[in-house]
Legacy VTK file of the C-alpha trace (Angstrom):
# vtk DataFile Version 3.0
C-alpha trace
ASCII
DATASET POLYDATA
POINTS 418 float
20.080 15.871 -18.252
17.158 13.753 -19.490
14.995 16.735 -20.421
12.564 14.801 -22.619
11.001 12.920 -19.719
10.706 15.752 -17.203
7.183 16.763 -18.213
6.009 13.150 -18.107
7.470 12.709 -14.619
5.956 15.998 -13.432
2.544 14.765 -14.598
3.058 11.458 -12.790
3.958 13.079 -9.462
1.321 15.794 -9.812
-1.335 13.088 -10.056
0.225 11.159 -7.159
-0.052 14.325 -5.059
-3.714 14.744 -6.109
-3.096 18.120 -7.737
-5.007 19.310 -10.796
-3.099 21.073 -13.540
-4.696 24.325 -12.401
-3.654 23.723 -8.752
-0.113 22.836 -9.759
0.094 25.845 -12.049
-1.008 28.179 -9.254
1.647 26.766 -6.922
4.235 27.178 -9.685
3.109 30.734 -10.450
2.031 29.658 -13.937
-1.167 29.117 -15.896
-2.954 25.821 -16.482
-2.020 26.098 -20.179
1.630 26.429 -19.209
1.368 23.185 -17.207
-0.317 21.425 -20.122
2.482 22.476 -22.459
5.192 21.566 -19.971
3.803 18.087 -19.322
3.333 17.549 -23.070
7.026 18.233 -23.651
6.588 21.542 -25.437
8.657 23.551 -22.915
11.457 21.066 -22.265
14.117 21.767 -24.895
16.171 23.579 -22.270
14.104 23.948 -19.077
15.423 26.386 -16.536
16.881 24.552 -13.564
15.031 26.996 -11.322
11.732 25.737 -12.788
12.695 22.118 -12.125
13.754 22.946 -8.562
10.472 24.774 -7.965
8.573 21.714 -9.216
10.461 19.442 -6.818
9.500 21.731 -3.924
5.824 21.811 -4.943
5.650 18.057 -5.532
7.834 17.219 -2.502
10.145 14.900 -4.410
13.943 14.861 -4.808
15.441 16.368 -7.957
16.347 12.901 -9.263
12.661 11.932 -9.344
12.046 14.487 -12.122
15.316 13.978 -13.983
15.255 10.170 -14.115
12.927 7.213 -13.767
14.190 6.504 -10.270
14.049 3.160 -8.429
11.110 2.845 -6.072
8.955 5.321 -7.954
5.956 3.022 -7.564
6.328 2.771 -3.777
4.230 4.619 -1.241
6.489 7.408 -0.016
6.851 9.344 3.229
4.549 12.135 2.017
1.736 9.665 1.373
2.243 7.898 4.698
2.050 11.322 6.330
-1.236 11.930 4.512
-2.669 8.795 6.133
-1.277 9.880 9.509
-2.788 13.360 9.109
-6.235 11.919 8.435
-5.995 9.651 11.472
-5.212 12.718 13.583
-8.263 14.692 12.443
-10.754 15.525 15.174
-13.707 14.003 13.326
-11.845 10.754 12.629
-10.578 10.448 16.210
-13.995 11.098 17.727
-16.087 9.432 15.023
-18.125 12.594 14.539
-19.227 14.387 11.379
-16.837 16.868 9.790
-17.834 20.337 8.595
-18.423 19.267 4.999
-22.047 19.861 3.990
-21.935 17.204 1.280
-24.290 14.259 1.650
-22.544 11.135 2.944
-21.775 8.644 0.205
-23.896 5.482 -0.017
-22.350 2.476 1.691
-22.284 0.537 -1.573
-20.190 3.287 -3.185
-17.741 3.241 -0.287
-17.607 -0.537 -0.384
-16.778 -0.521 -4.099
-13.978 1.980 -3.521
-12.633 -0.198 -0.731
-12.713 -3.288 -2.953
-10.839 -1.397 -5.678
-8.115 -0.287 -3.262
-7.860 -3.724 -1.685
-7.615 -5.360 -5.109
-4.683 -3.092 -5.954
-2.999 -4.122 -2.707
-3.484 -7.824 -3.409
-2.071 -7.342 -6.903
1.053 -5.775 -5.395
0.262 -2.312 -6.816
0.920 -0.303 -3.692
1.492 3.227 -5.011
-2.220 3.961 -5.405
-2.853 3.314 -1.701
-1.180 6.550 -0.651
-3.827 8.562 -2.472
-6.834 6.246 -2.190
-6.739 5.449 1.526
-6.810 8.962 3.084
-9.904 10.082 1.150
-11.614 6.745 1.757
-11.085 7.163 5.502
-12.547 10.676 5.470
-15.582 9.737 3.382
-16.288 6.550 5.318
-15.990 8.258 8.695
-18.448 10.911 7.497
-20.874 8.201 6.378
-20.616 6.382 9.713
-21.331 9.631 11.568
-24.311 10.703 9.426
-26.041 7.519 8.284
-28.626 5.780 10.453
-29.616 2.189 11.103
-28.170 -0.541 8.926
-26.370 1.985 6.717
-24.502 3.279 9.744
-23.421 -0.235 10.729
-22.407 -0.886 7.134
-20.310 2.281 7.079
-18.510 1.156 10.226
-17.729 -2.156 8.522
-16.209 -0.338 5.553
-14.338 2.010 7.902
-12.904 -0.995 9.741
-11.608 -2.497 6.508
-10.227 0.840 5.280
-8.296 1.232 8.539
-7.068 -2.351 8.194
-5.803 -1.461 4.728
-4.014 1.576 6.150
-2.385 -0.739 8.707
-1.242 -3.135 5.984
0.249 -0.328 3.897
2.067 1.047 6.944
3.629 -2.365 7.629
4.728 -2.713 4.010
6.570 0.580 4.084
8.244 0.364 7.451
6.024 2.517 9.671
4.980 0.219 12.548
3.952 3.191 14.701
1.409 4.267 12.082
0.312 0.634 11.722
-0.510 0.422 15.442
-2.350 3.742 15.207
-4.431 2.487 12.266
-5.007 -0.912 13.847
-6.247 0.572 17.112
-8.750 2.754 15.270
-9.897 -0.283 13.276
-10.627 -2.206 16.492
-12.746 0.690 17.765
-14.659 0.984 14.474
-15.246 -2.773 14.386
-16.779 -2.706 17.860
-19.225 -0.029 16.695
-20.158 -2.143 13.666
-21.432 -4.918 15.934
-20.042 -7.475 13.463
-17.874 -10.227 15.044
-16.153 -10.915 11.716
-15.058 -7.270 11.520
-13.963 -7.402 15.161
-11.852 -10.458 14.473
-10.293 -9.015 11.327
-9.389 -5.806 13.139
-7.815 -7.841 15.948
-5.714 -9.736 13.387
-4.381 -6.494 11.962
-3.674 -4.879 15.305
-1.848 -7.983 16.527
0.293 -7.900 13.389
1.030 -4.199 13.886
1.987 -4.725 17.529
4.394 -7.503 16.531
6.128 -5.259 14.000
6.254 -2.480 16.595
8.276 -4.643 18.989
5.342 -5.603 21.229
5.282 -9.310 20.381
4.197 -10.707 23.794
1.311 -8.236 23.962
0.411 -9.058 20.351
0.158 -12.749 21.182
-2.015 -12.102 24.213
-4.262 -9.768 22.218
-4.810 -12.246 19.354
-5.498 -15.150 21.708
-7.872 -13.052 23.829
-9.777 -11.936 20.738
-10.059 -15.533 19.542
-11.382 -16.606 22.930
-13.907 -13.794 23.202
-15.216 -14.115 19.633
-14.945 -17.882 19.127
-18.625 -18.790 19.405
-19.852 -15.850 17.313
-17.220 -16.473 14.631
-17.973 -20.193 14.519
-21.621 -19.296 13.929
-20.648 -16.937 11.098
-19.711 -19.790 8.761
-16.607 -19.891 6.521
-15.780 -16.207 7.023
-15.822 -16.618 10.798
-13.684 -19.761 10.706
-11.198 -18.005 8.429
-10.881 -15.133 10.901
-10.464 -17.504 13.857
-7.727 -19.366 12.034
-5.996 -16.124 11.060
-6.002 -14.940 14.677
-3.972 -18.017 15.611
-1.628 -17.432 12.671
-0.984 -13.910 13.978
-0.451 -15.330 17.481
2.108 -17.781 16.066
4.054 -15.030 14.305
3.971 -12.870 17.415
5.364 -15.760 19.468
8.102 -16.289 16.896
8.916 -12.595 17.106
9.072 -12.778 20.890
11.427 -15.746 20.727
13.667 -13.934 18.248
13.883 -10.699 20.251
14.493 -12.362 23.630
15.346 -16.076 23.313
12.630 -17.843 25.269
12.019 -21.573 24.973
8.401 -21.155 26.036
7.736 -18.633 23.281
9.349 -20.828 20.636
7.456 -23.959 21.688
4.138 -22.076 21.568
4.607 -21.277 17.867
3.683 -24.743 16.507
0.802 -24.939 18.992
-0.833 -21.858 17.477
-0.084 -23.038 13.946
-1.773 -26.350 14.722
-4.807 -24.475 16.057
-4.970 -22.587 12.743
-4.658 -25.893 10.884
-7.692 -27.209 12.750
-9.802 -24.326 11.446
-8.402 -24.811 7.936
-9.476 -28.457 8.130
-12.990 -27.378 9.131
-13.121 -25.101 6.114
-12.116 -27.948 3.807
-10.466 -27.779 0.418
-8.747 -24.513 -0.533
-10.377 -24.882 -3.935
-13.788 -24.015 -2.523
-15.666 -20.946 -3.674
-15.505 -18.287 -0.939
-17.542 -15.118 -1.254
-15.607 -12.750 -3.539
-15.370 -9.948 -0.962
-15.674 -11.956 2.250
-13.211 -12.376 5.086
-12.126 -15.783 3.827
-10.994 -14.197 0.569
-9.298 -11.202 2.183
-7.396 -13.315 4.699
-6.450 -15.911 2.040
-7.035 -18.363 4.872
-6.843 -22.077 4.257
-4.387 -24.956 4.422
-2.087 -23.282 1.901
-1.810 -20.051 3.863
-1.137 -21.986 7.067
1.761 -23.605 5.221
3.073 -20.188 4.206
2.907 -19.054 7.829
4.831 -22.157 8.907
7.565 -21.107 6.500
7.525 -17.514 7.800
7.589 -18.606 11.450
10.507 -20.964 10.829
12.428 -18.148 9.156
11.674 -15.862 12.105
13.098 -18.530 14.410
16.192 -18.872 12.140
15.200 -22.438 11.293
15.879 -22.099 7.590
16.110 -25.803 6.839
12.649 -26.383 8.297
11.291 -23.469 6.266
12.712 -24.873 3.017
11.269 -28.317 3.790
7.786 -26.966 4.537
7.822 -24.759 1.440
8.588 -27.766 -0.760
5.456 -29.503 0.543
3.104 -26.705 -0.542
1.481 -27.639 -3.873
2.485 -25.253 -6.646
-1.099 -25.015 -7.916
-2.399 -24.056 -4.475
0.284 -21.391 -4.104
-0.488 -20.032 -7.569
-4.136 -19.542 -6.574
-3.168 -16.989 -3.903
-3.079 -13.221 -4.588
0.146 -11.868 -6.115
1.029 -9.958 -2.950
0.776 -13.108 -0.859
2.833 -15.183 -3.312
5.577 -12.574 -3.481
5.610 -12.183 0.307
6.101 -15.937 0.667
8.923 -15.988 -1.876
10.778 -13.298 0.066
10.396 -15.420 3.219
11.715 -18.415 1.284
14.657 -16.395 -0.031
15.588 -15.553 3.564
15.377 -19.263 4.409
17.788 -20.076 1.566
20.132 -17.383 2.863
20.006 -18.931 6.333
21.059 -22.357 5.029
23.825 -20.993 2.815
22.068 -21.396 -0.548
22.605 -17.782 -1.463
22.456 -18.109 -5.270
19.067 -19.776 -4.884
18.050 -16.941 -2.558
18.797 -14.420 -5.307
16.832 -16.394 -7.887
13.905 -16.637 -5.459
13.931 -12.872 -4.931
13.879 -12.379 -8.686
10.879 -14.711 -8.886
9.180 -12.620 -6.189
9.925 -9.482 -8.190
8.203 -11.001 -11.222
5.153 -11.744 -9.077
4.852 -8.290 -7.467
7.786 -5.977 -7.993
6.777 -3.499 -5.273
6.996 -6.279 -2.662
10.695 -6.575 -3.490
11.720 -3.098 -4.604
9.806 -1.076 -2.005
9.817 -2.979 1.278
12.533 -2.240 3.854
12.668 -5.910 4.932
13.468 -7.052 1.385
16.084 -4.369 0.875
17.746 -5.556 4.087
17.890 -9.090 2.693
19.431 -7.819 -0.547
22.047 -5.926 1.485
22.773 -9.008 3.598
23.305 -11.113 0.485
25.675 -8.505 -0.946
27.763 -8.635 2.204
27.831 -12.436 2.295
28.526 -12.944 -1.402
26.406 -14.950 -3.820
28.912 -16.570 -6.162
27.625 -16.852 -9.723
24.538 -14.746 -8.915
26.583 -11.616 -8.204
25.613 -9.778 -11.374
21.918 -10.572 -10.939
22.055 -9.422 -7.318
23.762 -6.135 -8.165
21.136 -5.400 -10.808
18.402 -6.121 -8.252
20.113 -3.886 -5.694
20.161 -1.083 -8.272
16.424 -1.493 -8.910
15.892 -1.340 -5.142
17.708 1.983 -5.064
20.549 0.651 -2.912
23.928 2.329 -3.240
26.861 0.188 -4.353
LINES 1 419
418 0 1 2 3 4 5 6 7 8 9 10 11 12 13 14 15 16 17 18 19 20 21 22 23 24 25 26 27 28 29 30 31 32 33 34 35 36 37 38 39 40 41 42 43 44 45 46 47 48 49 50 51 52 53 54 55 56 57 58 59 60 61 62 63 64 65 66 67 68 69 70 71 72 73 74 75 76 77 78 79 80 81 82 83 84 85 86 87 88 89 90 91 92 93 94 95 96 97 98 99 100 101 102 103 104 105 106 107 108 109 110 111 112 113 114 115 116 117 118 119 120 121 122 123 124 125 126 127 128 129 130 131 132 133 134 135 136 137 138 139 140 141 142 143 144 145 146 147 148 149 150 151 152 153 154 155 156 157 158 159 160 161 162 163 164 165 166 167 168 169 170 171 172 173 174 175 176 177 178 179 180 181 182 183 184 185 186 187 188 189 190 191 192 193 194 195 196 197 198 199 200 201 202 203 204 205 206 207 208 209 210 211 212 213 214 215 216 217 218 219 220 221 222 223 224 225 226 227 228 229 230 231 232 233 234 235 236 237 238 239 240 241 242 243 244 245 246 247 248 249 250 251 252 253 254 255 256 257 258 259 260 261 262 263 264 265 266 267 268 269 270 271 272 273 274 275 276 277 278 279 280 281 282 283 284 285 286 287 288 289 290 291 292 293 294 295 296 297 298 299 300 301 302 303 304 305 306 307 308 309 310 311 312 313 314 315 316 317 318 319 320 321 322 323 324 325 326 327 328 329 330 331 332 333 334 335 336 337 338 339 340 341 342 343 344 345 346 347 348 349 350 351 352 353 354 355 356 357 358 359 360 361 362 363 364 365 366 367 368 369 370 371 372 373 374 375 376 377 378 379 380 381 382 383 384 385 386 387 388 389 390 391 392 393 394 395 396 397 398 399 400 401 402 403 404 405 406 407 408 409 410 411 412 413 414 415 416 417
């Protein structure tokens, strides 16, 4: 038994579960000083197994999580996804009314800064913090939207929209499409109350994506296209942010169409994919060079929209349609410098798509090397996501020649059984 690290791991999971040392001690039937000593390694020479088992029950983790540095430790887990779900099911959040907390609502600028911090972690591929940051952000922002007046109220609804969008993104990453649809639907409602067409468009992008992952691809396409049609003039008038959102809506429509064609082979669905991608390209052309200077926290930045991202979506859509050779060809045409300018999460996501393309065309050793490159970019994108683990499993079944050892080591880091 690795007794030396138990206290360190207890401290890690206690903080992940948002428990103070005093709270954890009370649940363990111990004092705060006892917890301090335990986490500092002063009570670990021969810890009673009953103590360790009690800690696993309090922290809601398997025994292995306290005995070893387990694979996937930095992933959002089921407990944290449930925390997001629980918040979304609260009466005040569902109705948009004030809760019973007498505390003054936080200023919009404070909420916005917290949102930017959480979103920055997401874009860097550091997903574990989202499970603790997002639920409290949703509660605080909903309270602000219910209690503020005037412009502050509209600003709070904008932050609430983006926080719900972030919850949707996290749910997609960790294989909970039902929760993603739930979050996305709430985001659409909050965006409407903000009166901001850019927020409305962003929320529509996220809900369309969630619907696609939930097996509702035809409806997702219709929703994205309808939103683009309804908001087109207002978004065009909103400048670069509005154009970025319009373009992203057509990217989401393209992926939904590709999903529809994959689930139920339909020539019409497949032929519509390049049409929507071309529509997105038109908006990217209007925006101009990707090397422009978008507002640091604007929609153009948060969508990563531009010619480069349209290229990445062309790769992803080709993979979805099992057209691996096309995906590899398109990927080779994307300038390395332009790809490097994207957020880590986006780069890693693209590399996983490209690895699947290599698998489709039989270049399985290259697929493994591409996954390892993605892991270097943002390890959680590879080690935590169900879709990536499925690709690793597929490659193990197919065989990867000289990359076998590298693949098995990756599978171990993903927590996949041999």
